[in-house]
N, C-alpha and C positions, 0 to 999 in steps of 0.2 A: 401491832401490835406491837423491831432491834426494839428493837422493838420492834412487837407482834402483836394482828388484831384477831377480837376475839369475834366468832362464827356466828351467824343465827341462821336456826333452823328453816324458818318459812319466813315470807314475806307479813307485815301488821294489815289483819282485820282482811281476810281473805278465805274462802272454803275451797278446797279441793273439787276439781272437775273430772266427775270421771274416773278417781282414781283406783286403778286395778288392786287387786287385793296382792299383801306383801307374800313374798317368796317361800315358799314351805320349804323347801328342801333339805336345810338342817345345813348348809353350806352357804360361805359369804362369797360372791363374788367377785373375788380377789382382782382380777384385771382391772374390772370396772374400778374397783373403789379406788385400786394403785392409781388409775389415771387421774382419780380427783385427789388424791395425796398429791401428786407432782400438780396437779394445779394448786392447789394450796401452797407448795413452796413456791411456785412463779411468782404467785400474789406475795406472799411473803418477803420473799428475797429481792422483786420489785422494788417493795416498799426499802427495805433496809440496804440495798445497796451501795447509795452515794457516800453513806456513813466512814466505809474504809475506802473511797474514791476519793476524797472532799479534796485535798489538797493538788490530785493530778485534774479535778474537774475545773477548779478553779483559777489553774494557771491556764487551761487551754480555751475556757473561756471567757479569761480575761476579767474575769472578776474578783472579790473578795471572797476570801474562806466563808463567811458570815452568806454571804450573797447566794455561793453556792449550796449552801446549806438549807435555803429556803427550795432547792429541789423536792426535800423532805416535806417540806410544808404546804406546794403545791399539790403535791401528792395527795396531804389528809386532806387537805380544800376540796380536794376534788371528791373524794370518797363521802367526806361531811356534808358536802350541799344537795349531793344529788342521790344517795343509797335511796331514801325512804321514796321521794317521787319517781324515782325509775324504775323501782321496786316493785311500786304499785302501776305503775303505765305499762310496764313488761310482764304483769302477772300473769295475762291471756296467753304468754307465748308457750310453745312446748318447751320443756325444760331442757334438752338436747340442743336445742338451735339457740335456746338462751346460753347456755356454759361455752358453745363454741363461739357465737358473739364475742362474750366475756374476751376469751381467749385469744381473738383474733386482735382485739383490741387492744392486750397486753403485747402481742406483736410488734402492732402498728407504732404503738408507744414505745417501744424497748429501740425500733428499727430508728425513729428517727431522734431519739434521745442522741443514738450512738452516732449519726449522721451529720446532727446538727451541730454550726458551728456561730450561732448567734445565740446568747443569754435567753431572749424572750422567746425563741424557736423551743430549747431545750423546757422552760418550762410549760410553756402548752404543753408540750408533750408529756411531762408528768404529771400534770393536770389531766389528761387524758387516760393515765395510766392508774391514776384515783378512781376516775369514774369507771372503768372496769373493773376495779378492786370491790368497789361498791354493791354491785352487783353480785361480785362472784361471793364474797362473805354470805348473802344474802340468801344464795343459791346453795352451797357444797353440803352444808353437814343435813338440811332437809334431805339432800338430793340422796346423802349416802343413807340415811336414815330408811329412807325408802325403799332402798335397791333389798333390803336385808329382810329377813324372817324375822317377827317382833322380838323372839327371845335372843337374836344376836343383834340387835339395831345397834344397841351402845357401842358392841366391840365395832362394828360398820363405821361410827363416827369416829372411834378412835383411830381406825386404820385412816381414814381420810386424813385426819389432822394432824398425824403424824409427819404431814409437810412442814409443819411450825417447824417443831424442834430441829428437822434435817436442814433446814435454811438457816436458821441460829448457829446450828453447830458446826456444819460444813459451808455450806452453801456462801455465805459474807465473807468467810477465811479464804476461800476459794478463791470468788468473785476478786477479794483486795488482790491476793497473790497472784492472777491474771492479768489485774489490774496494771498492778508494777511489773510485770514481766515482758508486756507484750501493749500495755496502753489499757487507759479507763474504758476506751467504746470499744475495743473488742469485748469485754466482759458485759456490755449491752448485748451486741449483736451474738454474742453465744448465748443468751437469755433468750433471744427470737428464735436462733435455731431450736433451742430444746422446744421451745412455745409452738414451733412449728410440728416439729414433732408428735407433740402434745396432738394437737388438731387431727392428726392422722389417728392416733390411738384412740381418742373421743369415738371418733366416728366409726371406727372398727370393735371398739369393746363394751362401749359404755349404753345400758338400755334407754331410750326415750318414756319421758311422762306427760301426762297432761299439763296443761299450765293449771293456774286458778282463777277466780271470778273474784269479784269485788262483793264484800259481803255487809254486814253491821259489826263490823270488828269495834274493839275498843279504840275510842278516842286516844293518841297520844299523848294527850297532857292529863287522861286520867289517870293513867297508870303512872304518875308522880303524888297520886292520893294515897296508892295503896303503902300501908307502913311496909318502913323498910326499903323500897324504891331509893328513894332520895338520898340516902346514907350510902347506899351501893355506888349511886351515879355520882356524888360527891368525891368518894373515895377513888373512883377510875378518874375523874378529873384530875386529881392530885399527883395521885401516884405516877398516871401515863404523862404527864407534864414535867414531873420531875425526871423520871426515865428518859425522857426523849431530849430534855436541855442536853445532857453530858452527852447520851449514845448519839445523835449528830453531829456532833464535832466532837466524837473519839478521835479522830483522826490528829486533827489540830491541836486536840488537848494534849495527847503523845507527844508531838512533836516540838511541842514547850517543854515537856522532859526531857527532851534528848531522846525520845526513845521513837522517832516518827519512824524507823526501819522496821519495828515490831507491829506494827497495827495488826498484821494480818494474825499474825501468834497472840496477841493479845484478844481480837477478837475469836478466834479460835478455843483459847480458853473460856471465856464468858460464856460460848454457845456450848462448851460441853458441861459446864457449870448449871445453865440453864434446862440443857439436856436433864441431868440429873433430878433438877429441881422437878421438871413434867412429871417426871416417873415417881418422885416421892409424893408429890399433890396426887396422882392419879391412884395411887394404892391409899392413902388417907384420907381423901375428900370426904367422902359419907361419913366420918366421925371426927373431923377435927378442922372443916373449914376455918371456923373462926380462929383456931390456933394458928393456921398455917399461915392464913391473912396476917394476924399481928407478926408475926415471925418472919415474914417476906418483907413486911416493912420493914421492920427493925434490921434485918440484914442489908438490906439497902442503903438504910441509914446509916449504919457503920463504915459501910463502904466509903459511903462519901465522906465521912470524917476521917478516913484514913489518907484519902486522896486529899482533902483538904490539910491536913496537919503532918503527914510524914510522903508527900510525893516523891521527895526526893530520893525515896530508898525504894530501889526496882524491887526487889522482894516483895514487898509491903504495896505496893503499886500492883501486884499479881494477886497477892492475898485478898486485897479489894474487887478484884476484877470478878475473883469467884464468889465472894461474897455477894455483889452485885447480880452475878447471875443464878446463882443459889435463891437469890430472892424475889427477882424477876422472873424466871423462867416459867413458872406456874399462874403467874400472876392472871393472865388470860381466861385460864380453866376455873381459877378462885372466883373472878369478878363474874364468870358469863355464869357461872353455880349459883353466886349468890343472888343475882338480880333475877334469875329464873323461880329461885324459891321464893323471893320474896314478891315476887309480879304475881305466884298462882296462877287463875285463871288468865290473867292480865300478861303473862311472861311475854308471849311474841313481842306485844308493844314496847314492855320494858327494855328486851336483849335490843331490839331495834334501835332503842334511844341510848344504849348501852354504848351501840357500833358509832353509831351519830359523835356522841360525844368523845368516844376515845379517839375519831379523827380531830375534832375541834382540837383536843388536848394533844394529839400529833402537830397540828398545825400551829398551837401557838408553841410551842418545846421549840421547833424551829424559828420561830420568830423571835421569843426570850432568850433564846441561845444567841440569837445572832445580835440582839442589842446587848447583851452582857461581854460578846467579844469586843464590839468593837470600844464601849464605855468601860469596862473593867479588867476584861482580858481573860485568858484561860482561866484564872488561879478562882476567880467565881463562878464556874460551874459545881465543883460538888458543893460548895456552902449556899447555891442554890436549892440544890439537889435537898441539903437538911432543911432547910427552910421549909421547903415545900411539903416535904415529908411530915411535919409537926401536926399541921391541923388532920394531914389523913388518920394519922395515929390516933388523936383525939376522937375522930369521927367512928374509927373501928372498935375502939376500947367501947364507946357507950351506946354502939349501937347492938348492944347485947339481947335485945327480946326480939328486936326486927331489924333485919340487913344481913348482922352475922351472929346470929344465936349460937351459943353454946353447942342446942341440939341441933339438926338439919330437921327439918317436916319429912313424913315418909314420904 
């Protein structure tokens, strides 16, 4: 996802085992759902935290900024390579046991990241964090849905996924501030402490559910033949790649503008705009999915143009960051909804492919950004965003019958 990831409601090709009846009380189990929201927050923040700490991490680990940026790439690769096979391998586990295991994985990975003094070990820890994220994203939305009565399942998922905008709007700036005040290692140790508290919270407040068994689900590649799925996946690849190229190296980019001391403030502005974007998308997506996707793409493109042409003006940099957040914040919701609509009966397979491709794009963004930084410098970042968004906009505009239709299917 700094960039934030979409959630997948269930693993691919599985059937529920002895699923208990949905609660009928008419109330949401808020303590349990807020625990899931905190898990989403930790997952999102662990992924994006290095973006605000990159210069300090590179100096402490004695590597370049571009090499430090690969800590985001390692995380994304861990998710992309393992999300589908590990989700299938653990499908029979009790849901609470699996959730506790994934959160323990985050606690371990963030602790090792904080204490590591050598670059390879740090990269290995980030890869493990990505593995834990792949399992978490395949679990959390479906877990929230199963906790609630049928008529409140949408709200239950919304509460659980609230961790994403909180991580964007508050978590990353707070982590950046903490890193600047007391060191980047402390920021990761704070994440560990929060995860330990969450483990106790889950044990006390989150109900258990049975695992799942292998079934005759749709093969993954068959989902690509469903009209509309491929355009959404192509859009995801381009949009996430464009965002990640700039977001991963935002601290380095700002430092080149003489704004290195304002990284935490810039990220706070970006997060606030993203939060507003998520709210707008949430209220309008049922009627305007296509228009919102086009608008998001255009807004990020305009932001990139401002940064490419007028980065010498501090007010225009902040204006660009606001537009960037407005365009990007709702993207996970828009793309996940679009691929679910297009996939129909094969929505689970399509959504799992989207999560995997999302992380492939994040990994690619870290690599491409590192190459650009070494070869052309930071001024190449906004231009690369513009270049990547041109085909994205073309695909969205042409996929008006399937993928991004003017009217969503009921």
